[in-house]
MDAnalysis code that builds the backbone (N, CA, C; Angstrom):
import MDAnalysis as mda
import numpy as np

u = mda.Universe.empty(732, n_residues=244, atom_resindex=np.repeat(np.arange(244), 3), trajectory=True)
u.add_TopologyAttr("name", ["N", "CA", "C"] * 244)
u.add_TopologyAttr("resid", np.arange(1, 245))
u.add_TopologyAttr("resname", ["MET", "LYS", "GLU", "THR", "ALA", "PRO", "SER", "GLU", "ARG", "VAL", "PHE", "LEU", "SER", "ALA", "GLU", "TRP", "ARG", "ASP", "LEU", "VAL", "MET", "LEU", "ASN", "TYR", "GLU", "VAL", "ASP", "PRO", "ALA", "ARG", "LEU", "ARG", "SER", "HIS", "VAL", "PRO", "SER", "GLY", "THR", "GLU", "LEU", "ASP", "SER", "PHE", "ASP", "GLY", "LYS", "THR", "PHE", "VAL", "SER", "LEU", "VAL", "GLY", "PHE", "ARG", "PHE", "LEU", "ARG", "THR", "LYS", "LEU", "PHE", "GLY", "ALA", "ILE", "ILE", "ILE", "PRO", "PHE", "HIS", "SER", "ASN", "PHE", "ASP", "GLU", "VAL", "ASN", "LEU", "ARG", "PHE", "TYR", "VAL", "ARG", "ARG", "LEU", "GLU", "GLY", "ALA", "THR", "LEU", "ARG", "ARG", "GLY", "VAL", "VAL", "PHE", "ILE", "ARG", "GLU", "ILE", "VAL", "PRO", "ARG", "ARG", "ALA", "ILE", "ALA", "ASP", "VAL", "ALA", "ARG", "LEU", "PHE", "TYR", "GLY", "GLU", "ASN", "TYR", "THR", "ARG", "HIS", "PRO", "MET", "ARG", "HIS", "SER", "ILE", "LYS", "ARG", "ASP", "GLY", "THR", "ARG", "VAL", "MET", "ALA", "GLU", "TYR", "GLN", "TRP", "GLN", "PHE", "GLU", "ARG", "HIS", "TRP", "CYS", "ARG", "LEU", "HIS", "ALA", "GLY", "ALA", "THR", "GLY", "ILE", "PRO", "ALA", "ILE", "PRO", "LEU", "GLU", "GLY", "SER", "LEU", "GLU", "GLN", "PHE", "ILE", "THR", "GLU", "HIS", "TYR", "TRP", "GLY", "TYR", "SER", "ARG", "LYS", "ARG", "GLU", "GLU", "ALA", "CYS", "VAL", "GLU", "TYR", "HIS", "VAL", "SER", "HIS", "ILE", "PRO", "TRP", "GLN", "VAL", "TRP", "THR", "ALA", "THR", "SER", "ALA", "GLY", "PHE", "GLU", "GLY", "ASP", "GLY", "ASP", "GLY", "LEU", "TYR", "GLY", "SER", "GLY", "PHE", "GLY", "LEU", "VAL", "LEU", "GLY", "ARG", "GLU", "PRO", "ASP", "SER", "ALA", "PHE", "ILE", "ALA", "ASP", "GLY", "SER", "ALA", "VAL", "GLN", "VAL", "PHE", "ARG", "GLY", "THR", "ARG", "ILE"])
u.atoms.positions = np.array([
    [6.763, -57.754, 35.641],
    [7.224, -56.344, 35.153],
    [7.918, -56.453, 34.398],
    [8.888, -55.822, 33.331],
    [9.865, -56.373, 32.940],
    [10.416, -54.583, 33.511],
    [11.534, -54.541, 33.626],
    [12.614, -53.262, 34.061],
    [12.725, -52.179, 33.144],
    [13.037, -50.941, 33.287],
    [13.097, -50.392, 32.184],
    [14.315, -50.266, 31.899],
    [14.865, -50.067, 30.515],
    [16.380, -49.581, 30.592],
    [16.803, -48.831, 30.327],
    [17.982, -48.106, 30.958],
    [18.111, -46.821, 31.203],
    [18.086, -46.388, 30.055],
    [18.175, -47.038, 28.522],
    [17.862, -45.923, 27.128],
    [16.465, -45.491, 26.932],
    [15.818, -46.791, 27.412],
    [14.679, -46.150, 27.396],
    [14.209, -44.590, 27.242],
    [13.008, -44.308, 26.612],
    [12.280, -42.818, 26.484],
    [11.000, -42.832, 26.879],
    [10.313, -41.875, 27.688],
    [9.133, -42.047, 28.003],
    [8.112, -41.094, 26.476],
    [7.596, -41.889, 26.497],
    [6.497, -40.854, 25.246],
    [5.429, -40.538, 26.035],
    [5.031, -41.117, 26.636],
    [3.536, -40.837, 27.270],
    [3.603, -41.823, 28.400],
    [2.915, -40.960, 29.505],
    [2.563, -41.115, 31.074],
    [1.503, -40.904, 30.997],
    [0.641, -41.692, 31.741],
    [-1.048, -41.353, 31.981],
    [-1.264, -42.521, 33.609],
    [-2.995, -42.199, 33.351],
    [-3.174, -43.016, 33.890],
    [-4.585, -43.984, 33.407],
    [-4.470, -45.556, 33.201],
    [-5.109, -46.488, 32.697],
    [-6.376, -46.950, 33.328],
    [-7.782, -46.706, 33.499],
    [-8.271, -46.549, 34.857],
    [-9.798, -47.248, 34.261],
    [-10.598, -48.524, 35.095],
    [-12.080, -49.063, 34.731],
    [-11.703, -49.471, 33.140],
    [-10.946, -50.837, 33.334],
    [-11.078, -51.505, 31.986],
    [-11.794, -52.359, 32.159],
    [-12.455, -52.420, 31.048],
    [-13.122, -53.609, 30.515],
    [-12.658, -54.433, 29.446],
    [-12.650, -55.869, 29.450],
    [-11.788, -56.238, 28.933],
    [-12.594, -57.578, 28.836],
    [-12.970, -57.758, 27.557],
    [-13.746, -58.958, 26.741],
    [-12.750, -60.031, 26.088],
    [-12.906, -61.149, 26.346],
    [-11.990, -62.098, 25.842],
    [-12.663, -63.436, 25.258],
    [-12.114, -63.029, 23.476],
    [-12.859, -64.184, 22.168],
    [-11.694, -65.210, 21.803],
    [-12.043, -66.448, 21.877],
    [-11.183, -67.101, 21.504],
    [-11.082, -67.305, 19.858],
    [-10.537, -67.552, 19.143],
    [-10.848, -67.452, 18.024],
    [-9.312, -68.665, 16.971],
    [-10.327, -68.276, 16.382],
    [-9.196, -69.669, 15.323],
    [-7.761, -68.399, 14.314],
    [-6.597, -69.056, 14.865],
    [-5.505, -68.338, 14.816],
    [-5.566, -67.854, 13.553],
    [-6.044, -68.339, 12.139],
    [-5.859, -68.465, 11.092],
    [-6.469, -66.916, 10.660],
    [-7.600, -66.584, 11.456],
    [-7.940, -65.032, 11.225],
    [-7.194, -64.204, 11.451],
    [-6.450, -64.406, 12.266],
    [-5.542, -63.105, 12.805],
    [-3.757, -62.797, 11.954],
    [-3.575, -64.548, 11.274],
    [-1.856, -64.339, 10.415],
    [-1.896, -63.085, 10.069],
    [-3.067, -62.667, 9.305],
    [-3.074, -61.223, 8.130],
    [-2.632, -59.929, 8.842],
    [-2.755, -60.112, 10.584],
    [-2.455, -58.775, 11.325],
    [-0.897, -59.230, 11.729],
    [-0.220, -60.183, 11.633],
    [0.459, -60.433, 12.643],
    [1.857, -59.691, 12.466],
    [2.674, -58.990, 12.891],
    [3.997, -57.870, 12.738],
    [5.132, -58.675, 12.206],
    [5.739, -58.511, 11.456],
    [6.991, -59.220, 10.773],
    [7.872, -59.391, 12.161],
    [8.675, -60.507, 12.420],
    [9.597, -60.544, 13.680],
    [8.641, -61.234, 15.037],
    [7.148, -60.833, 14.755],
    [6.672, -61.763, 16.228],
    [6.123, -62.902, 15.524],
    [5.467, -63.862, 16.538],
    [4.282, -64.812, 16.283],
    [3.517, -65.002, 17.309],
    [2.232, -65.041, 16.598],
    [1.008, -65.522, 17.619],
    [1.213, -65.964, 19.065],
    [0.661, -65.759, 20.150],
    [1.349, -66.159, 20.993],
    [-0.581, -66.959, 21.877],
    [-0.366, -67.817, 22.846],
    [-1.923, -68.133, 22.919],
    [-1.872, -68.707, 24.551],
    [-2.688, -69.256, 25.459],
    [-2.653, -69.259, 26.063],
    [-3.491, -70.451, 26.303],
    [-2.947, -72.039, 27.030],
    [-3.051, -72.917, 26.702],
    [-3.821, -73.827, 25.857],
    [-3.181, -73.066, 24.350],
    [-3.385, -73.810, 23.126],
    [-4.251, -73.140, 22.841],
    [-4.943, -71.988, 22.809],
    [-5.776, -71.040, 22.658],
    [-5.767, -69.814, 22.443],
    [-6.077, -69.016, 21.278],
    [-5.546, -67.811, 20.485],
    [-7.004, -66.895, 21.165],
    [-6.318, -65.949, 21.364],
    [-7.529, -64.662, 22.166],
    [-7.235, -63.635, 21.346],
    [-8.955, -62.616, 20.894],
    [-8.474, -61.404, 21.056],
    [-9.294, -61.057, 21.957],
    [-9.108, -59.259, 22.088],
    [-9.702, -58.986, 23.672],
    [-10.233, -57.261, 22.929],
    [-11.528, -57.310, 23.150],
    [-12.173, -56.188, 23.210],
    [-12.045, -55.463, 23.868],
    [-11.542, -54.496, 24.556],
    [-10.716, -53.488, 25.648],
    [-11.537, -52.064, 25.346],
    [-12.215, -51.481, 26.425],
    [-12.495, -50.824, 26.846],
    [-12.043, -49.990, 28.189],
    [-11.495, -48.353, 27.990],
    [-10.702, -48.074, 29.563],
    [-10.658, -46.643, 29.505],
    [-10.547, -45.763, 30.458],
    [-9.975, -44.149, 30.458],
    [-9.002, -43.705, 31.037],
    [-8.528, -42.926, 29.752],
    [-7.275, -42.452, 29.547],
    [-7.367, -41.090, 31.015],
    [-6.077, -41.294, 31.900],
    [-6.732, -39.875, 32.443],
    [-5.410, -39.248, 32.695],
    [-5.125, -37.841, 32.884],
    [-3.450, -37.150, 33.830],
    [-2.481, -37.807, 32.225],
    [-2.569, -37.401, 31.179],
    [-2.482, -37.984, 30.267],
    [-1.047, -36.812, 29.704],
    [0.230, -37.166, 29.442],
    [1.159, -35.592, 29.510],
    [1.924, -36.557, 28.256],
    [2.489, -35.718, 27.675],
    [4.025, -36.543, 26.397],
    [4.800, -36.116, 26.929],
    [5.872, -37.088, 26.841],
    [7.216, -37.013, 27.230],
    [7.301, -36.991, 28.971],
    [6.582, -37.414, 29.637],
    [6.364, -37.539, 31.114],
    [5.603, -36.108, 31.754],
    [5.588, -35.119, 30.854],
    [5.555, -33.396, 31.104],
    [5.034, -32.736, 30.478],
    [4.624, -32.475, 28.952],
    [3.838, -31.404, 28.346],
    [1.747, -32.218, 28.626],
    [1.411, -31.155, 28.967],
    [-0.412, -31.554, 28.993],
    [-0.375, -30.722, 27.503],
    [-1.213, -31.609, 27.066],
    [-2.470, -30.862, 26.025],
    [-3.429, -30.973, 26.078],
    [-3.541, -29.392, 25.986],
    [-5.573, -28.792, 26.641],
    [-6.601, -29.713, 25.912],
    [-7.478, -29.928, 26.835],
    [-9.117, -30.872, 26.275],
    [-8.567, -31.953, 25.636],
    [-7.245, -32.380, 26.152],
    [-6.653, -33.915, 25.787],
    [-6.079, -34.982, 26.727],
    [-6.364, -34.642, 28.088],
    [-5.489, -35.236, 29.057],
    [-6.372, -36.072, 29.531],
    [-7.945, -36.455, 29.540],
    [-9.049, -37.469, 30.147],
    [-10.118, -37.709, 28.924],
    [-9.643, -39.119, 28.221],
    [-10.734, -39.148, 27.241],
    [-10.676, -40.752, 26.969],
    [-11.634, -41.445, 26.815],
    [-11.915, -42.904, 26.519],
    [-10.889, -43.356, 25.540],
    [-10.540, -44.540, 25.753],
    [-10.494, -45.017, 24.450],
    [-11.120, -46.487, 24.282],
    [-11.705, -47.289, 23.260],
    [-11.922, -48.677, 22.976],
    [-10.836, -49.698, 21.788],
    [-10.204, -50.732, 22.051],
    [-9.870, -51.160, 20.972],
    [-9.718, -52.707, 21.178],
    [-9.666, -53.695, 20.062],
    [-9.334, -54.886, 19.445],
    [-8.251, -55.339, 19.544],
    [-7.645, -55.978, 20.303],
    [-6.090, -56.541, 20.429],
    [-6.158, -57.913, 20.085],
    [-4.631, -58.395, 20.246],
    [-4.638, -59.666, 20.452],
    [-3.147, -60.110, 20.309],
    [-2.915, -61.236, 20.721],
    [-1.452, -61.446, 22.080],
    [-0.321, -61.776, 20.817],
    [1.053, -61.170, 20.539],
    [2.281, -62.250, 20.566],
    [3.128, -61.870, 21.044],
    [4.208, -62.847, 20.562],
    [5.640, -62.982, 21.184],
    [6.475, -62.811, 20.015],
    [8.026, -62.568, 20.804],
    [9.210, -62.199, 19.956],
    [10.234, -62.325, 20.880],
    [11.441, -63.025, 21.120],
    [12.304, -63.792, 20.912],
    [13.448, -62.489, 20.910],
    [13.720, -61.950, 22.069],
    [14.719, -60.879, 21.816],
    [16.237, -61.716, 22.878],
    [16.991, -61.847, 21.658],
    [18.172, -62.729, 22.596],
    [17.460, -63.904, 23.264],
    [17.818, -63.915, 24.861],
    [17.261, -65.180, 25.542],
    [15.970, -64.883, 26.214],
    [15.621, -63.504, 25.958],
    [14.382, -62.700, 26.561],
    [12.954, -62.578, 25.744],
    [12.214, -63.675, 26.194],
    [11.066, -63.516, 25.224],
    [9.921, -62.302, 25.894],
    [9.521, -61.385, 24.961],
    [8.807, -60.276, 25.166],
    [7.536, -60.595, 24.441],
    [6.761, -60.407, 25.683],
    [5.233, -60.882, 25.335],
    [4.487, -59.514, 25.262],
    [3.577, -59.352, 24.187],
    [2.731, -58.014, 23.701],
    [1.693, -58.027, 22.899],
    [1.464, -57.201, 22.719],
    [0.076, -56.981, 21.911],
    [-0.068, -56.555, 20.812],
    [-1.250, -56.541, 20.002],
    [-0.934, -55.603, 18.260],
    [-2.459, -55.715, 18.122],
    [-2.801, -54.492, 17.818],
    [-3.792, -53.669, 17.607],
    [-4.753, -53.337, 16.386],
    [-5.870, -54.278, 16.145],
    [-6.678, -54.302, 14.898],
    [-7.104, -52.806, 15.069],
    [-7.606, -52.253, 15.691],
    [-8.206, -50.485, 15.843],
    [-8.408, -50.261, 16.883],
    [-7.673, -49.285, 17.133],
    [-7.979, -48.340, 18.575],
    [-8.799, -46.964, 17.982],
    [-9.781, -46.566, 18.756],
    [-10.955, -45.479, 18.865],
    [-10.664, -45.101, 20.371],
    [-10.676, -43.556, 19.550],
    [-10.855, -42.157, 20.648],
    [-11.328, -41.095, 20.354],
    [-11.791, -40.374, 21.163],
    [-12.410, -39.184, 20.904],
    [-12.293, -38.443, 20.264],
    [-10.966, -37.806, 20.209],
    [-10.409, -36.806, 18.982],
    [-9.416, -36.480, 18.361],
    [-9.213, -35.884, 17.254],
    [-8.449, -36.288, 16.160],
    [-7.111, -36.223, 16.229],
    [-6.343, -35.475, 17.337],
    [-5.249, -34.964, 17.486],
    [-4.866, -36.181, 18.064],
    [-5.301, -36.993, 19.082],
    [-5.119, -38.142, 19.618],
    [-4.658, -39.522, 18.183],
    [-5.404, -39.480, 17.647],
    [-5.301, -40.548, 16.712],
    [-4.426, -40.259, 15.883],
    [-3.794, -38.580, 15.288],
    [-3.089, -38.207, 14.418],
    [-1.585, -38.361, 15.173],
    [-1.509, -38.111, 16.452],
    [-0.218, -38.537, 17.065],
    [0.362, -39.755, 16.968],
    [-0.844, -40.838, 17.248],
    [-0.722, -42.279, 17.507],
    [-0.429, -42.889, 16.167],
    [-0.651, -42.670, 14.609],
    [-0.663, -43.044, 13.692],
    [0.948, -42.281, 13.494],
    [1.468, -41.584, 13.605],
    [2.188, -40.378, 13.092],
    [3.941, -41.287, 13.607],
    [3.688, -41.409, 15.410],
    [4.570, -42.417, 16.187],
    [5.044, -43.809, 15.610],
    [3.809, -44.459, 16.500],
    [3.647, -45.855, 15.992],
    [2.995, -46.235, 15.118],
    [2.357, -46.088, 14.342],
    [1.529, -46.739, 12.981],
    [0.699, -47.250, 13.679],
    [-0.161, -46.839, 14.587],
    [-1.297, -48.113, 14.928],
    [-2.451, -47.202, 14.520],
    [-3.376, -48.133, 14.028],
    [-4.793, -47.818, 13.567],
    [-5.853, -46.910, 14.226],
    [-5.458, -46.054, 14.952],
    [-6.602, -45.115, 15.408],
    [-7.403, -44.649, 14.541],
    [-8.817, -44.246, 15.083],
    [-9.601, -43.433, 14.526],
    [-10.506, -42.849, 15.556],
    [-11.410, -41.736, 14.690],
    [-11.756, -40.612, 16.073],
    [-13.460, -41.274, 15.892],
    [-14.093, -40.957, 16.517],
    [-15.513, -41.570, 17.071],
    [-16.197, -40.589, 17.940],
    [-17.231, -40.555, 18.400],
    [-17.639, -39.536, 19.639],
    [-17.944, -40.860, 20.445],
    [-17.534, -40.547, 21.613],
    [-17.799, -41.634, 22.641],
    [-18.160, -40.981, 23.937],
    [-18.556, -41.977, 25.012],
    [-19.389, -41.582, 26.575],
    [-18.837, -43.017, 27.281],
    [-19.030, -42.694, 28.516],
    [-18.897, -43.785, 29.277],
    [-19.809, -43.367, 30.160],
    [-19.655, -45.068, 31.303],
    [-20.314, -44.741, 32.373],
    [-19.856, -45.521, 33.829],
    [-19.348, -45.416, 34.564],
    [-18.957, -46.458, 35.779],
    [-19.498, -45.980, 36.942],
    [-20.160, -47.180, 37.713],
    [-21.130, -47.049, 38.547],
    [-20.328, -47.827, 39.549],
    [-20.138, -47.603, 41.224],
    [-20.051, -48.280, 41.747],
    [-20.887, -48.504, 43.367],
    [-21.345, -49.466, 43.590],
    [-22.363, -49.608, 44.977],
    [-22.013, -50.485, 45.636],
    [-21.371, -50.002, 46.585],
    [-20.957, -51.119, 47.659],
    [-19.420, -52.184, 47.226],
    [-19.736, -53.431, 47.455],
    [-18.901, -54.110, 46.069],
    [-19.568, -54.422, 45.230],
    [-20.131, -53.821, 44.420],
    [-21.053, -54.183, 42.898],
    [-20.456, -52.707, 42.091],
    [-19.251, -53.310, 40.870],
    [-19.377, -52.299, 39.985],
    [-19.462, -52.619, 38.556],
    [-19.836, -51.675, 37.898],
    [-20.723, -51.667, 36.542],
    [-20.183, -50.409, 35.603],
    [-19.404, -50.901, 34.495],
    [-18.846, -50.144, 33.883],
    [-19.319, -50.113, 32.206],
    [-19.494, -49.457, 31.582],
    [-19.402, -49.344, 30.046],
    [-19.101, -48.162, 28.969],
    [-18.900, -48.665, 28.093],
    [-18.610, -47.525, 26.783],
    [-19.079, -47.515, 25.800],
    [-19.566, -46.405, 25.169],
    [-19.810, -46.486, 24.245],
    [-19.275, -45.773, 23.183],
    [-19.332, -45.652, 22.266],
    [-18.798, -45.004, 20.518],
    [-20.031, -45.119, 19.478],
    [-19.890, -43.965, 18.901],
    [-20.633, -43.873, 17.032],
    [-20.067, -44.387, 16.055],
    [-20.355, -45.346, 15.834],
    [-20.020, -45.344, 14.136],
    [-21.161, -45.391, 13.198],
    [-21.256, -44.850, 12.308],
    [-21.564, -44.743, 11.200],
    [-23.536, -44.474, 11.640],
    [-23.638, -43.654, 12.871],
    [-24.938, -43.146, 13.095],
    [-25.777, -44.016, 13.924],
    [-24.521, -45.068, 14.639],
    [-25.622, -46.071, 15.284],
    [-24.240, -46.252, 16.841],
    [-24.757, -46.066, 17.739],
    [-24.221, -46.188, 19.348],
    [-23.735, -47.730, 19.585],
    [-22.145, -47.919, 19.418],
    [-22.045, -49.348, 19.701],
    [-21.550, -49.428, 21.194],
    [-21.997, -50.245, 21.866],
    [-21.504, -50.781, 23.473],
    [-20.445, -51.752, 23.781],
    [-19.718, -51.383, 24.424],
    [-19.220, -52.655, 25.673],
    [-18.809, -52.544, 26.822],
    [-19.641, -53.448, 27.671],
    [-20.128, -53.582, 29.181],
    [-19.526, -54.801, 29.977],
    [-19.860, -54.404, 31.430],
    [-19.133, -55.457, 31.754],
    [-19.882, -55.177, 33.745],
    [-20.366, -56.040, 34.194],
    [-20.658, -55.745, 35.611],
    [-19.945, -56.606, 36.197],
    [-19.634, -56.724, 37.349],
    [-19.651, -57.529, 38.623],
    [-19.353, -57.046, 40.092],
    [-19.308, -58.771, 41.292],
    [-19.233, -57.667, 42.337],
    [-18.288, -58.667, 43.101],
    [-18.138, -58.123, 44.415],
    [-17.103, -58.828, 45.377],
    [-15.470, -57.449, 45.188],
    [-14.207, -58.359, 45.710],
    [-13.437, -57.651, 45.997],
    [-12.630, -57.698, 45.033],
    [-11.849, -57.040, 44.657],
    [-11.269, -57.486, 43.372],
    [-9.256, -57.874, 43.945],
    [-8.810, -58.688, 42.854],
    [-7.162, -59.351, 43.171],
    [-7.081, -59.152, 42.119],
    [-5.783, -59.555, 42.629],
    [-4.327, -59.559, 41.959],
    [-4.329, -60.822, 41.254],
    [-4.449, -61.025, 39.905],
    [-4.734, -62.614, 38.810],
    [-3.809, -63.706, 39.494],
    [-4.372, -65.007, 39.377],
    [-3.368, -65.983, 40.243],
    [-2.421, -66.042, 38.838],
    [-1.446, -66.485, 39.444],
    [-0.285, -66.818, 38.508],
    [-0.574, -67.752, 37.789],
    [-0.343, -67.903, 36.208],
    [-0.629, -68.634, 35.331],
    [-2.282, -69.136, 34.753],
    [-2.798, -67.733, 35.494],
    [-4.423, -67.794, 34.935],
    [-4.252, -66.781, 33.604],
    [-5.724, -66.606, 33.337],
    [-5.963, -66.671, 31.797],
    [-6.004, -64.509, 32.035],
    [-6.113, -64.526, 33.538],
    [-6.158, -62.823, 33.471],
    [-5.025, -62.421, 33.351],
    [-4.140, -62.882, 34.040],
    [-2.663, -63.002, 34.265],
    [-2.048, -62.391, 32.735],
    [-2.199, -63.908, 31.469],
    [-2.045, -63.595, 30.410],
    [-2.852, -62.486, 29.725],
    [-3.600, -62.201, 29.499],
    [-4.611, -61.088, 29.314],
    [-3.607, -59.290, 29.665],
    [-3.418, -59.475, 31.316],
    [-3.163, -57.970, 31.799],
    [-1.683, -57.689, 31.814],
    [-1.036, -59.330, 31.566],
    [0.392, -58.667, 31.832],
    [1.165, -58.966, 30.180],
    [0.947, -57.906, 29.513],
    [1.656, -58.547, 28.414],
    [2.500, -56.724, 28.190],
    [3.775, -56.820, 28.228],
    [4.204, -55.353, 28.662],
    [4.923, -54.807, 27.098],
    [4.473, -55.749, 25.951],
    [5.222, -55.072, 24.880],
    [4.099, -54.411, 23.529],
    [3.916, -53.290, 22.940],
    [3.385, -53.351, 22.174],
    [4.011, -53.294, 20.627],
    [3.158, -53.693, 19.588],
    [3.894, -54.043, 18.046],
    [2.969, -53.634, 17.136],
    [3.508, -52.613, 16.352],
    [2.505, -52.307, 15.233],
    [3.352, -52.518, 13.879],
    [3.034, -52.406, 12.493],
    [2.967, -52.537, 11.802],
    [3.241, -51.425, 11.094],
    [4.218, -50.476, 10.707],
    [4.792, -49.240, 9.350],
    [4.380, -49.486, 8.054],
    [4.998, -50.691, 8.278],
    [4.456, -51.091, 6.540],
    [4.623, -53.046, 6.605],
    [4.342, -53.447, 5.461],
    [4.587, -54.770, 5.489],
    [5.753, -54.706, 5.783],
    [6.954, -54.751, 6.021],
    [8.257, -55.416, 5.588],
    [8.748, -54.797, 7.433],
    [7.895, -53.883, 7.628],
    [8.637, -53.092, 9.135],
    [7.500, -53.399, 10.412],
    [8.359, -53.692, 11.439],
    [7.779, -53.579, 12.873],
    [7.838, -52.513, 13.743],
    [6.769, -51.789, 14.556],
    [7.803, -51.023, 15.400],
    [7.430, -51.463, 17.108],
    [8.144, -52.081, 18.072],
    [8.066, -52.271, 19.260],
    [8.243, -51.166, 20.163],
    [7.612, -51.187, 20.922],
    [7.612, -50.048, 22.095],
    [7.188, -50.699, 23.523],
    [7.476, -50.480, 24.535],
    [7.061, -50.958, 25.978],
    [6.166, -50.023, 26.600],
    [5.555, -51.086, 27.603],
    [4.542, -50.343, 27.772],
    [4.610, -50.812, 29.587],
    [4.809, -49.821, 30.679],
    [5.146, -50.451, 32.589],
    [3.989, -49.844, 32.846],
    [3.668, -51.076, 33.948],
    [2.774, -50.774, 34.326],
    [2.843, -51.523, 35.882],
    [2.463, -51.611, 36.972],
    [2.016, -52.421, 37.820],
    [0.825, -53.636, 37.764],
    [0.373, -54.913, 38.138],
    [-0.038, -55.362, 38.182],
    [-1.607, -54.958, 38.328],
    [-2.690, -55.317, 37.232],
    [-4.044, -54.649, 38.044],
    [-4.510, -55.576, 38.926],
    [-5.556, -55.222, 39.708],
    [-6.558, -55.922, 40.674],
    [-7.595, -56.194, 39.474],
    [-8.397, -57.275, 39.340],
    [-9.519, -57.263, 38.676],
    [-10.609, -57.674, 39.268],
    [-11.711, -57.692, 38.613],
    [-13.158, -58.206, 39.236],
    [-13.114, -59.243, 38.023],
    [-13.725, -60.524, 38.123],
    [-14.234, -61.339, 37.302],
    [-15.829, -61.077, 36.783],
    [-16.193, -60.918, 35.895],
    [-17.264, -60.525, 35.372],
    [-18.359, -61.273, 35.780],
    [-19.773, -60.865, 36.415],
    [-20.527, -61.836, 36.077],
    [-21.869, -61.540, 34.869],
    [-21.536, -60.251, 34.124],
    [-22.579, -59.942, 33.026],
    [-21.161, -59.473, 32.162],
    [-21.594, -59.486, 30.681],
    [-20.561, -58.662, 30.156],
    [-20.940, -58.946, 28.483],
    [-20.724, -57.802, 27.904],
    [-21.296, -58.084, 26.025],
    [-20.939, -56.712, 25.760],
    [-20.656, -57.166, 23.852],
    [-20.697, -56.337, 22.962],
    [-22.010, -56.060, 22.880],
    [-22.056, -54.908, 21.881],
    [-23.191, -54.404, 21.216],
    [-22.755, -53.454, 19.990],
    [-23.356, -54.069, 18.523],
    [-22.393, -52.835, 17.029],
    [-22.092, -54.199, 15.925],
    [-21.863, -53.191, 15.236],
    [-21.087, -53.459, 13.814],
    [-19.791, -54.563, 13.991],
    [-19.557, -55.241, 14.212],
    [-18.001, -55.941, 14.405],
    [-17.593, -56.048, 13.022],
    [-18.349, -56.172, 12.076],
    [-17.415, -56.411, 10.755],
    [-17.138, -54.946, 9.986],
    [-18.078, -53.803, 10.387],
    [-17.902, -52.750, 10.170],
    [-16.629, -52.168, 10.561],
    [-16.780, -52.436, 11.671],
    [-15.464, -51.935, 12.619],
    [-14.262, -52.315, 12.328],
    [-14.389, -53.900, 12.107],
    [-12.999, -54.525, 12.345],
    [-12.411, -55.302, 11.336],
    [-13.645, -55.376, 10.462],
    [-13.165, -56.337, 9.319],
    [-13.959, -58.030, 9.054],
    [-14.295, -58.062, 7.883],
    [-15.428, -59.233, 8.004],
    [-15.048, -60.071, 9.017],
    [-16.093, -60.950, 8.807],
    [-15.761, -62.148, 9.997],
    [-15.213, -62.071, 11.390],
    [-15.393, -60.893, 11.977],
    [-15.307, -60.369, 13.535],
    [-16.613, -60.064, 14.224],
    [-17.281, -59.714, 13.397],
    [-19.001, -59.583, 13.710],
    [-19.292, -61.205, 14.632],
    [-18.916, -62.117, 13.634],
    [-19.089, -63.379, 14.117],
    [-18.602, -63.908, 15.736],
    [-17.295, -63.389, 15.947],
    [-16.827, -63.707, 17.058],
    [-17.803, -62.706, 18.397],
    [-17.413, -61.427, 17.915],
    [-17.775, -60.672, 18.962],
    [-19.382, -60.379, 18.895],
    [-19.996, -60.971, 18.297],
    [-21.484, -61.393, 18.569],
    [-21.949, -62.147, 19.388],
    [-21.140, -62.896, 19.889],
    [-21.486, -64.284, 20.646],
    [-21.147, -63.583, 22.461],
    [-20.905, -64.582, 23.385],
    [-21.148, -64.295, 24.517],
    [-19.496, -64.334, 24.439],
    [-18.743, -63.241, 25.717],
    [-16.862, -63.731, 25.593],
    [-16.627, -64.868, 26.267],
    [-15.692, -65.736, 26.519],
    [-15.082, -66.815, 26.604],
    [-15.137, -66.260, 27.936],
    [-14.174, -65.092, 28.399],
    [-14.519, -64.366, 29.886],
    [-14.345, -62.982, 29.237],
    [-14.710, -62.561, 30.855],
    [-15.021, -60.790, 30.669],
    [-14.216, -60.739, 32.117],
    [-13.932, -59.330, 32.597],
    [-13.659, -59.490, 33.657],
    [-13.149, -57.713, 33.457],
    [-13.372, -56.747, 35.268],
    [-12.575, -55.532, 35.250],
    [-11.874, -55.304, 35.655],
    [-11.370, -54.692, 35.283],
    [-9.469, -53.986, 35.990],
    [-9.427, -52.989, 36.636],
    [-8.965, -52.433, 37.702],
    [-9.050, -51.358, 38.156],
    [-7.726, -50.258, 37.586],
    [-6.520, -51.215, 37.129],
    [-6.085, -50.394, 36.144],
    [-4.700, -49.622, 37.175],
    [-4.320, -48.722, 36.540],
    [-3.003, -47.839, 37.276],
    [-2.231, -46.916, 36.545],
    [-1.532, -46.108, 37.189],
    [-0.364, -45.616, 36.210],
    [0.484, -45.992, 35.227],
    [0.938, -45.510, 33.840],
    [1.413, -46.533, 33.069],
    [1.925, -45.645, 32.472],
    [3.123, -46.175, 31.821],
    [4.592, -45.258, 31.241],
    [4.471, -45.888, 29.602],
    [4.613, -45.537, 28.595],
    [4.504, -45.970, 26.885],
    [5.537, -45.249, 26.655],
    [6.477, -45.986, 26.529],
    [8.380, -45.356, 25.844],
    [8.387, -45.465, 24.188],
    [9.040, -44.809, 23.772],
    [9.523, -44.637, 22.166],
    [9.909, -46.041, 21.730],
    [9.179, -45.781, 20.831],
    [9.051, -47.168, 19.726],
    [10.468, -47.182, 19.016],
    [11.111, -48.614, 18.324],
    [12.156, -48.558, 18.070],
    [11.697, -49.477, 16.804],
    [11.867, -49.729, 15.801],
    [11.688, -50.293, 14.063],
    [12.768, -51.669, 14.590],
    [11.927, -52.413, 13.992],
    [12.650, -53.895, 14.041],
    [12.315, -54.579, 12.867],
])
């Protein structure tokens, strides 16, 4: 995990919990129009991935202290991919969000204002079940009168991903990038400890992938994910963005 620079200022602190992460290999050409200026696509073992991720925001505070009534605990589902950027001699590995879904308009408005992220608001619900060593998690959101569903189930004891594994690649990108305009990019740091993960024994997505994310994503998300897991999550800090 990258050390926090003294000049960085916390914009948001929260806990991210019960993350369901479905990962799909894609043709890099499908993502190139989404790549922010100053970054390039990142890959694992020569393969390019998108991840459909659902999780719970808990105990959310702005600037590390301000609690907004009725906006502290909520769900999010996002579709993201992975990029990298060289800053001096340091390689920064980050994520780009194609779309982020939350249940409250104020959350979406703040994210669009400060980071230029593509947040939208839809009714949402979730179900998290644990029974001994078995865990099941699902997130649902309403889109054009239909409920979409992201789900995964796993058994066993969670563990920190192995060094050099796909699970480590997916979970340990500590930068975010978004396009404010065609020629501008915002970079921000996200700090958290490494997460423990369960490898999913069942997982999938049900919904209108093309309508949600653009033409062609329906075919990608409509097949079995190439990998899927559930992460326990942790406390996180999201720092103020800077334009690059």
